[in-house]
C-alpha positions as CSV (number, residue, x, y, z in Angstrom):
1,M,35.1,20.7,-17.1
2,H,33.2,23.7,-15.8
3,L,29.9,22.3,-16.5
4,S,30.6,19.2,-14.7
5,I,31.3,21.1,-11.5
6,R,28.3,23.5,-11.9
7,F,26.1,20.1,-12.5
8,V,27.8,18.7,-9.2
9,H,27.1,21.7,-7.4
10,V,23.3,22.1,-8.3
11,F,22.8,18.6,-7.7
12,C,24.0,18.6,-4.2
13,L,22.1,21.6,-3.3
14,F,18.7,19.9,-4.9
15,A,19.8,16.8,-2.6
16,L,20.6,19.1,0.5
17,S,16.9,20.6,-0.1
18,L,14.9,17.6,-0.7
19,T,16.4,16.1,2.4
20,A,15.3,19.3,4.2
21,A,11.8,19.0,3.0
22,C,11.4,15.5,3.5
23,G,12.5,16.1,7.6
24,Q,10.0,18.3,7.8
25,S,7.0,16.4,6.3
26,A,7.6,12.9,6.7
27,K,7.0,10.9,10.3
28,P,9.7,9.5,12.2
29,A,10.5,6.0,11.2
30,Q,9.0,4.0,14.0
31,P,10.8,0.4,15.4
32,I,9.0,-2.6,14.1
33,D,9.3,-3.9,17.8
34,M,7.6,-0.7,19.4
35,P,4.7,-1.7,21.9
36,L,1.3,-1.2,20.6
37,G,-1.5,-1.7,23.1
38,F,-4.4,-3.3,22.0
39,E,-6.1,-0.3,22.3
40,E,-4.4,1.4,19.7
41,Y,-4.4,-1.1,17.3
42,D,-6.6,-0.2,14.8
43,P,-5.8,-1.4,11.1
44,V,-7.8,-0.5,8.1
45,S,-9.0,-3.1,6.0
46,T,-7.7,-3.1,2.4
47,L,-10.6,-5.7,1.4
48,K,-12.9,-4.4,-1.5
49,V,-16.1,-5.9,-1.5
50,P,-20.0,-4.7,-2.1
51,E,-21.1,-2.5,0.4
52,H,-24.6,-1.7,1.7
53,K,-25.2,0.6,4.6
54,P,-29.1,0.9,5.2
55,M,-29.7,3.7,7.8
56,R,-33.5,2.6,7.6
57,A,-35.0,-0.7,8.2
58,R,-36.5,-2.2,4.8
59,Y,-40.0,-2.6,6.8
60,P,-41.4,-0.8,9.8
61,F,-40.5,-2.5,12.9
62,I,-41.0,-2.6,16.5
63,D,-38.2,-2.1,19.3
64,V,-39.2,-4.3,22.3
65,H,-36.2,-3.5,24.2
66,N,-35.9,0.2,24.6
67,H,-35.4,2.6,27.9
68,Q,-36.7,6.3,28.2
69,Y,-36.4,7.4,31.5
70,Q,-37.8,11.1,30.8
71,M,-41.1,10.0,29.1
72,D,-42.9,11.2,32.0
73,K,-42.4,14.7,31.1
74,A,-40.1,15.4,27.8
75,D,-41.8,16.5,24.7
76,L,-42.0,13.1,22.7
77,N,-42.5,14.8,19.3
78,P,-38.3,14.9,18.6
79,L,-38.5,11.4,19.5
80,L,-40.9,10.3,17.1
81,A,-39.2,12.1,14.3
82,Q,-35.8,10.0,15.2
83,M,-38.1,6.7,15.0
84,D,-39.5,8.4,11.8
85,S,-35.7,8.5,10.5
86,L,-35.3,4.7,11.1
87,N,-38.6,3.3,10.2
88,L,-39.1,2.4,13.7
89,Q,-42.9,2.4,13.9
90,V,-43.3,1.3,17.7
91,M,-41.2,1.5,20.9
92,V,-41.6,-0.3,23.8
93,N,-40.4,1.7,26.8
94,L,-39.7,-1.2,29.5
95,S,-38.7,1.5,32.0
96,G,-42.9,1.9,32.6
97,R,-42.3,2.9,36.3
98,G,-39.1,4.5,36.3
99,W,-37.0,4.5,39.4
100,G,-37.4,5.6,43.2
101,S,-40.0,4.3,45.4
102,V,-43.6,2.8,44.7
103,A,-45.2,5.9,44.8
104,E,-42.5,7.6,42.3
105,N,-42.7,4.7,40.4
106,T,-46.6,4.8,40.5
107,R,-46.2,8.8,39.6
108,F,-43.9,8.4,36.5
109,F,-46.0,5.5,35.0
110,T,-49.3,7.9,35.3
111,D,-47.5,10.6,33.9
112,A,-45.9,9.0,31.1
113,E,-49.1,7.1,30.2
114,A,-50.8,10.6,29.8
115,N,-47.9,12.1,28.2
116,I,-48.0,9.0,25.4
117,N,-52.1,9.5,25.0
118,K,-51.4,13.1,24.3
119,T,-48.6,12.6,21.8
120,N,-49.1,9.3,19.8
121,P,-50.2,6.2,21.8
122,K,-50.1,4.2,18.6
123,R,-46.2,4.4,18.5
124,L,-45.2,4.6,22.1
125,V,-46.2,1.9,24.7
126,L,-45.3,1.0,28.1
127,F,-44.1,-2.1,30.3
128,S,-44.7,-2.4,34.1
129,N,-42.0,-3.1,36.6
130,I,-41.8,-4.4,39.8
131,N,-40.7,-2.6,43.0
132,F,-38.8,-4.9,45.2
133,D,-38.2,-2.9,48.4
134,D,-40.0,-4.3,50.6
135,I,-40.3,-8.0,49.3
136,G,-40.2,-10.8,52.4
137,K,-42.6,-8.3,54.3
138,T,-46.5,-9.8,54.5
139,G,-48.8,-8.7,51.8
140,W,-45.9,-7.8,49.4
141,T,-46.9,-10.3,46.9
142,D,-50.1,-9.4,47.2
143,E,-49.6,-5.7,46.8
144,A,-47.4,-6.3,43.4
145,V,-50.1,-8.1,41.7
146,K,-52.5,-5.5,42.4
147,I,-50.2,-2.8,41.3
148,L,-49.7,-5.0,38.1
149,E,-53.4,-5.6,37.3
150,A,-53.7,-1.6,37.6
151,D,-51.0,-0.7,35.3
152,V,-52.6,-3.1,32.6
153,K,-55.7,-1.7,32.9
154,A,-54.3,1.8,32.7
155,G,-52.2,0.8,29.6
156,A,-49.3,-1.3,30.4
157,R,-48.5,-3.8,27.4
158,G,-46.3,-6.5,29.5
159,L,-44.0,-6.7,32.5
160,K,-40.3,-6.0,32.3
161,I,-37.6,-7.7,34.8
162,Y,-34.7,-6.6,35.4
163,K,-31.4,-8.1,36.0
164,S,-31.3,-7.2,39.8
165,L,-33.6,-9.7,40.5
166,G,-31.1,-12.6,41.6
167,Q,-28.4,-10.5,42.3
168,S,-28.5,-7.5,44.3
169,V,-32.3,-7.7,45.1
170,K,-32.6,-8.9,48.9
171,D,-35.2,-9.7,50.8
172,E,-36.3,-7.7,54.5
173,T,-32.9,-10.4,56.2
174,G,-30.5,-9.2,53.9
175,Q,-30.6,-12.4,52.0
176,R,-30.6,-12.7,48.0
177,V,-33.8,-13.0,46.4
178,R,-33.6,-16.0,43.9
179,V,-35.2,-15.3,40.2
180,D,-37.7,-18.0,41.1
181,D,-38.3,-17.5,44.4
182,P,-42.3,-18.9,45.2
183,A,-43.0,-15.3,46.1
184,L,-42.7,-14.5,42.6
185,D,-45.0,-17.2,41.7
186,P,-48.4,-15.2,41.8
187,I,-46.8,-12.7,39.4
188,W,-45.7,-14.6,36.6
189,A,-49.0,-16.5,36.9
190,K,-51.1,-13.3,36.9
191,C,-49.3,-12.3,33.3
192,G,-50.3,-15.3,32.2
193,E,-54.0,-14.7,33.0
194,L,-53.9,-11.3,32.0
195,G,-52.2,-12.3,28.6
196,I,-49.0,-9.8,28.8
197,P,-45.6,-11.2,28.4
198,V,-42.7,-10.9,30.6
199,L,-39.3,-9.5,29.2
200,I,-37.1,-10.9,31.7
201,H,-33.0,-9.9,32.0
202,T,-31.2,-12.3,34.0
203,A,-27.3,-12.4,34.5
204,D,-25.1,-10.8,31.9
205,P,-22.2,-12.2,29.4
206,K,-20.5,-15.1,30.8
207,S,-17.3,-13.4,30.3
208,F,-18.2,-11.1,32.8
209,W,-18.1,-14.0,35.3
210,D,-14.6,-15.2,33.9
211,P,-11.0,-14.4,34.9
212,M,-10.1,-10.9,33.4
213,D,-6.8,-11.9,31.5
214,R,-5.6,-12.2,28.0
215,Y,-8.1,-15.1,27.2
216,N,-10.9,-13.2,27.7
217,E,-13.1,-12.4,24.9
218,R,-14.6,-9.3,26.8
219,W,-11.3,-8.2,28.3
220,L,-11.3,-4.6,26.8
221,E,-15.2,-3.8,27.6
222,L,-14.3,-5.1,31.4
223,K,-11.1,-2.7,31.4
224,L,-12.9,0.4,30.0
225,H,-16.6,-0.4,32.0
226,K,-15.1,-1.7,35.6
227,G,-18.6,-2.0,36.9
228,R,-19.7,-4.9,34.8
229,R,-17.3,-7.5,35.9
230,N,-19.3,-10.1,38.2
231,A,-16.4,-12.4,39.2
232,S,-17.0,-11.5,42.8
233,N,-20.5,-12.2,42.8
234,P,-21.4,-15.4,44.9
235,V,-24.0,-16.4,42.4
236,S,-22.6,-18.1,39.7
237,W,-23.7,-17.3,36.0
238,E,-25.0,-21.0,35.5
239,S,-27.0,-20.7,39.0
240,L,-28.4,-17.6,37.8
241,L,-29.8,-18.9,34.5
242,A,-31.4,-22.4,35.6
243,E,-33.3,-20.1,38.3
244,Q,-34.5,-18.4,35.4
245,H,-35.2,-21.4,33.3
246,N,-36.8,-22.7,36.4
247,V,-39.2,-20.1,36.1
248,F,-40.2,-21.0,32.5
249,R,-40.7,-24.2,33.8
250,K,-43.3,-23.5,36.4
251,H,-45.0,-21.4,34.4
252,P,-45.6,-22.7,30.9
253,K,-49.1,-20.9,30.4
254,T,-47.1,-17.6,30.8
255,T,-44.9,-16.1,27.7
256,F,-41.9,-14.8,28.4
257,I,-39.1,-12.8,26.1
258,N,-36.0,-13.9,27.2
259,A,-33.5,-10.4,27.0
260,H,-30.3,-10.5,24.9
261,M,-31.4,-14.0,23.6
262,G,-30.7,-15.4,27.2
263,W,-27.1,-14.9,27.0
264,Y,-26.7,-17.6,24.5
265,P,-26.1,-15.8,21.5
266,N,-22.6,-17.1,21.1
267,N,-23.7,-20.8,21.8
268,L,-27.0,-21.0,19.4
269,G,-26.3,-24.7,19.9
270,K,-27.3,-24.5,23.5
271,L,-30.0,-22.1,22.7
272,D,-31.7,-24.5,20.3
273,S,-32.2,-26.9,23.0
274,L,-33.6,-24.3,25.3
275,M,-36.0,-23.3,22.7
276,Q,-37.4,-26.8,22.4
277,V,-37.3,-27.3,26.0
278,F,-39.2,-24.3,26.6
279,P,-42.0,-23.6,24.3
280,N,-43.3,-20.3,26.2
281,M,-39.7,-18.4,25.9
282,N,-38.9,-16.3,23.0
283,V,-36.0,-14.5,22.7
284,E,-35.0,-10.7,21.4
285,I,-31.8,-9.5,19.9
286,G,-31.0,-6.5,22.1
287,A,-27.1,-5.6,22.5
288,V,-26.1,-9.1,20.9
289,I,-26.1,-8.4,17.1
290,A,-22.3,-8.5,17.0
291,E,-22.5,-12.3,18.2
292,L,-24.8,-12.9,15.4
293,G,-22.8,-11.4,12.8
294,R,-19.7,-13.2,13.2
295,Q,-21.7,-16.6,12.6
296,P,-24.2,-15.6,9.6
297,R,-24.6,-19.4,8.5
298,T,-25.4,-20.8,12.0
299,A,-27.1,-17.6,12.7
300,R,-29.5,-17.4,9.7
301,K,-30.4,-21.0,10.4
302,F,-31.5,-20.4,13.9
303,F,-33.5,-17.5,12.4
304,E,-35.3,-19.5,9.8
305,K,-35.7,-22.2,12.4
306,Y,-37.1,-19.8,15.1
307,Q,-38.6,-17.3,13.0
308,D,-42.0,-17.0,14.9
309,R,-40.1,-16.8,18.4
310,I,-37.3,-14.2,17.8
311,L,-38.3,-10.2,17.9
312,F,-36.1,-7.3,17.2
313,G,-34.7,-5.1,20.3
314,K,-31.9,-2.7,20.6
315,D,-32.0,-1.6,24.5
316,S,-29.6,1.5,24.6
317,W,-31.4,4.4,22.7
318,V,-28.3,5.4,20.1
319,P,-29.9,6.0,16.9
320,S,-27.1,6.0,14.7
321,E,-26.3,2.3,16.1
322,Y,-29.6,0.7,14.4
323,A,-27.9,0.9,11.2
324,T,-25.7,-2.1,12.3
325,Y,-28.3,-4.2,13.3
326,F,-30.1,-3.4,9.7
327,R,-27.2,-4.5,7.8
328,V,-26.7,-7.6,9.8
329,L,-30.4,-8.7,9.3
330,E,-30.6,-7.4,5.8
331,T,-27.8,-7.7,3.9
332,D,-25.1,-10.2,2.5
333,D,-22.2,-7.9,3.4
334,E,-18.9,-9.0,4.1
335,Y,-16.3,-8.3,6.8
336,F,-17.5,-5.1,8.4
337,P,-17.1,-3.9,11.7
338,Y,-19.2,-3.5,14.8
339,H,-20.3,0.1,16.2
340,K,-18.2,-0.1,19.2
341,K,-14.6,-1.8,19.2
342,Y,-14.9,-3.0,22.8
343,H,-18.0,-4.7,22.1
344,A,-16.7,-6.3,19.5
345,F,-13.3,-6.2,18.0
346,W,-13.9,-8.6,15.3
347,R,-15.6,-8.1,12.1
348,M,-19.5,-9.2,10.9
349,Y,-21.0,-10.4,8.3
350,G,-24.8,-10.1,6.9
351,L,-27.8,-12.7,7.3
352,N,-29.5,-11.9,4.4
353,L,-32.6,-12.9,6.0
354,P,-35.8,-14.1,3.6
355,D,-38.3,-11.0,3.7
356,E,-40.6,-13.2,5.4
357,V,-38.6,-14.0,8.2
358,L,-37.2,-10.7,8.4
359,K,-41.2,-9.3,8.5
360,K,-41.7,-11.7,11.8
361,V,-38.5,-9.9,13.5
362,Y,-39.4,-6.8,13.0
363,Y,-42.9,-6.7,13.6
364,K,-45.3,-9.7,13.0
365,N,-43.9,-11.7,16.2
366,A,-44.1,-8.7,18.5
367,L,-48.0,-8.1,16.9
368,R,-48.9,-11.6,18.1
369,I,-47.2,-11.3,21.4
370,I,-47.6,-8.1,23.0
371,P,-51.6,-7.2,23.3
372,G,-53.2,-4.2,22.1
373,L,-50.3,-2.9,19.5
374,D,-52.4,-1.2,16.4
375,K,-51.6,-3.8,13.3
376,S,-52.9,-1.3,11.3
377,Q,-49.7,0.5,11.2
378,F,-47.7,-2.7,9.6
379,P,-48.3,-4.3,5.9
380,N,-49.2,-7.7,5.7
């Protein structure tokens, strides 16, 4: 009898101590109907499949879409070391004339070229840019052409056009300058004559023009980056791209590289039709790898069909993000995340491109399209 009472007493003490311990370490239970914001929801996948996470490209590559705003005065050796870690052999700085006035643009270009030449001109190259401040004034076009010719003579390998053309660029009367404005025709023609490509960025993703509601696929991005929304822009997304396509149509002898796959990476059927209409149009994949990774079979077929007209581009210089590109292009991995949730909340799949297609995207196409690049840095 005494033994039984003692046992009950010990058991109760044990239960009380266990309850106290659990109360100290366990998190309070959450009601199943607790509100959970979209930004907070971040489930950990339980899927177990083979993973390959290449931190370095399989082949040396050329990044045709990069921006370096301190190239006029920065020590470029640390940049080259970062490039080495990625197997990035040649970087194209599209911001070759920097910002500011024409005089400031020219000073930046001259200093950047000098800095490149003393560091490693085989691996760092510049594209020129157009200053639209005085467009519409007498003599503006002729002067712009002269500056372009001088830049190419000094080492520029192409021309980069920013998305401001068609949107924020205005002439002396305050009118919007269309992408296909006739005043620009001599510039496009001169690029063809000089044998340099035009890398042109027009508009932004279509979702930026769509209502910002629960149906908008880029809702989170637009919430976090309010400056990216263009719904109030009086020019429609369709009109901007139509103007760009008209430039391609009017200048068949000029080679164009359409930035961000012309904003049709999520509609490769439409992009396919444009590639057929405009044989002088090439595309680069900067900032759209998440779109390709969610349609691996369709994207692979597109890459195989247009393997001679797709170039590697990244856009923003964040070295750690290149691994996502390598993984999508090189592997057959399944269901892996993009590096920024606000760009892509979905999972991606590798395209597992054939080696020959990969080589063309990584370097062969750029070597053919961009003049003056040193081919000895790359395998056959």
